[in-house]
C-alpha positions, 0 to 999 in steps of 0.5 A, spaced: 136 780 410 130 775 410 130 774 417 130 782 418 123 782 415 121 777 419 120 771 414 120 764 417 126 761 416 126 754 416 133 752 418 134 759 422 139 763 419 144 756 417 146 755 410 146 747 410 151 743 405 150 736 403 155 732 400 153 726 395 156 720 397 162 718 392 168 715 392 171 718 386 170 725 382 166 728 380 163 730 387 156 733 388 154 738 393 147 741 395 146 747 398 140 749 402 138 755 403 135 759 410 128 760 406 128 753 404 131 753 397 136 749 394 141 749 389 147 744 387 154 744 384 153 745 376 161 744 374 165 738 374 168 738 380 174 734 382 174 735 389 169 735 395 172 743 397 170 744 389 163 742 389 162 746 395 164 752 392 160 750 385 153 749 390 155 756 394 156 760 387 150 758 383 146 760 390 149 766 391 148 768 384 140 766 384 139 769 391 141 776 389 138 776 382 131 774 385 132 778 392 132 784 387 127 789 388 125 788 380 123 782 382 118 783 387 111 781 386 107 787 385 101 789 381 104 790 375 108 783 375 101 779 377 098 782 371 104 780 366 105 774 369 097 772 368 097 775 362 103 770 360 100 764 363 093 765 359 096 766 353 101 760 354 095 755 355 090 760 351 086 761 356 080 767 357 080 772 362 075 769 366 079 764 368 083 768 371 078 771 375 076 765 378 079 761 383 077 755 381 081 754 375 088 753 374 090 760 372 085 763 377 089 759 383 096 762 380 093 769 380 090 768 388 097 766 389 101 771 387 096 776 390 096 773 396 104 773 397 104 780 393 111 784 396 115 778 397 121 776 392 121 771 386 126 766 391 121 766 397 114 765 392 119 760 389 119 756 396 112 757 397 110 753 390 115 748 391 109 745 397 103 745 391 108 742 386 109 737 391 101 736 392 100 735 385 105 731 383 103 726 390 096 726 387 094 730 394 090 736 390 086 731 386 084 727 392 082 733 396 078 736 390 074 728 390 073 730 397 069 737 395 075 741 398 075 748 393 081 750 390 080 756 394 080 753 400 086 748 399 090 754 398 089 758 403 090 752 408 097 750 405 099 758 403 101 758 411 103 751 412 111 750 412 114 743 409 115 740 414 116 732 416 109 731 417 107 733 410 113 728 408 112 722 411 104 723 409 107 723 402 112 717 403 106 713 406 102 715 400 107 712 395 108 706 400 101 704 398 102 705 391 108 701 391 104 696 395 098 696 389 103 697 383 110 693 384 115 697 381 112 704 381 117 707 386 123 705 383 121 708 377 119 714 379 125 714 384 129 713 377 126 718 373 126 723 379 134 723 380 135 724 372 130 730 373 135 733 378 141 732 375 139 735 369 136 741 373 142 741 378 147 741 371 143 747 368 143 751 375 136 751 376 132 751 383 132 744 386 128 743 392 122 740 388 126 735 386 130 734 391 124 734 396 121 728 391 127 724 392 128 724 399 120 723 400 121 717 395 127 715 399 124 715 405 118 711 403 123 706 400 126 706 407 119 705 410 118 699 406 125 696 407 123 696 415 116 693 414 119 687 409 124 687 415 119 687 421 115 681 417 121 677 416 
């Protein structure tokens, strides 16, 4: 369906399954869909085959629901979402019209993706969640980049190995400044990933965080090995 609409598919039309290494049950499997969304087995799975089926089941349920026409980003959907965001954060209507506020940025993102499904929008939002988590958005603001400039740039940027490597390097530098920061963040991320997986939620943000932190740990390990 996405391919026929000309959507950017991260892995072509492939559905990728990834088993978590384990010597005994419960087995855990992650499935990544062509657009990049990720889901995981959410039941106690006594076999690897059952873990694959569990991951596939939750991915299918979410995909069908989020690709439904009622879940498309329309003018009405935008107004409702922005109003809910304003109510949640006790904001006023002026904030929604200013792209340099958080609510304004949210509105700008929604309007830039009008016509897309919620699953497609969720995939795009993962990039900004990671940039916020990693401190990259704060660094850009300190360099006087406007929020609108950042949004315009990253709205058309796929989450690729270059971005992951740069974020991993940031964590290597953080670990060197604050020893133990990396292991603490990895432990917290693994807890969040497990909680979200068991709740049947979309996992790409948590999974990307874990992969970036493991990449950073690998880079640190290589640096230590070469330094011996």
